[in-house]
N, C-alpha and C positions, 0 to 999 in steps of 0.2 A: 116278433121279439129284437129286440135293441141290443148290440154289444157294446159291452164300456167296460174300462179300464179304469182301476183310483189310482190319480194319482200322489205326490208325497202330500199336496194339502190337502187331501181326501174327495175331492172334487173327480165324479163321474168326468173320462174320460172316450168318446165316440171312438168304436174302431172303425175301418177304413167302409166305403159305401156298402161293398159286401156283407158287412156284417161278422167280418173276420178281422183278427190281428195279425193272422197267417197268410201269406199269400205263398202258392205253392211255383215251383219251380219248375221249367222245363228241361228238358235233358243235358241243354247247352249251356243253361246258368249254372246246373247244378254243377257240370262237369268246372264251369269257369270258379265256382268258387272251392270246389277241392283241390285248383292249383296255385288257391290261396294259404293251405295250411299245411303243415308237417306232420302231424300230431293226429292220430286218432284213436279209437277206441273200434277193435274187433271182437265180433261175436261170434263164438262157436260153443259145440258140445264138447262134454267130456263125460262118457259112462253117463251118457242121455240127459246131462246135465247142463244148464246153459254157465259157459261163461265169458268172460270181458276179459281182452289183452289189452294195453296200452302199447301198439306203436307207430312206430317212423313211417310215412311214406312219399309219395312224391308221383304225380300222374302225367306219364309220358303219352302223349294222342289220347290214346280211349283206352288205355292200362295201367291198371295200380300198380305202382314197384311198390311193395311191402318191406320195410327192414323189421323184422321180428328181434334181435337182436341175441337170438338163441338159432342154434341149428337142432336141438329137440324141439323145440315149439314149432318151427318150420316144416318139421319132418312129421307135427301130428296136424299139421295145417295140409299140407301138400295135397291135393287130388280130393278134396272136400269143398263144400260152399260155405261160405261165409258171408257176414255183414260186415262193412266195414264206416262207423258211422266220424263225422268230424264238423265243426261248427265253430260259433264264437258266441258269446255271451251277451254283444250287445250294448257293454257299455259307453263306448262313446257314444250313441244317438239309437234314432229310429232307421231301419235299414240296416244295422252291423250287426244284429243277434241273427244268425240262421244255422241250418243244419241241412246235414247231406247224408244221407245215408245210400251205397250201394251193396248188392248183393250178387255174389258169383263162386265161381269156381277159382282156387290157387292151383297154382304149380311152380315148381321149380325154371327158372327161367334157362332159356337153351342158347341166351346170347350175352348174359350177364356175366362176371366172374362168378370164379367155383365158388363163392363166397356161400357157406351151405342156410347160411340166416334171411338168404334176400330171398324173396316169392316175387311172383305176378299173379296179381288179380283182373279178369278179365269178366268185369260187371256184365249182367245180363238188366238189371234192374237197376234203376237210380232213379229217386227223389227226394225231394226236399223242400223247403221250406224256407222264408226271410219274415219276421217281423216287421209289419207296419209301421208299429207305433214303439215306443220304449215302454219298459216295463216298468212298473211302480216300484218304488223304491221300497224296502221293508220298513215294517212302524219301529220306530224308537222305543228301545228299553223303557219301560216306565220307570 
């Protein structure tokens, strides 16, 4: 089976040689991409229901420092496993669209300032992808 996307002139554009528009990233590439971002979506559960929070973050070594913006939210997250996703839309061209997801435990940091809204995440699982070509533009309204 051949993989193709449709460009803005309604022409089929072939995907990469492996038939994929997305190329998986290595752990090192994922961490490199995370260093580019500052805002992420953090997935957690509350009352057994999924919930997504938008947070600021930075990567220091292999540790993700998360600024929740709220001591109350940080208190709900500390000691739990969460998923953090960051990415880019690829508006500038092929290879610019990417997504990285990190999963791990979060805790109040022992070595940072006593701001109760800041947490550290120790990712045990990190994976992601990069688009191998520009996504087609959406159709114009008729």
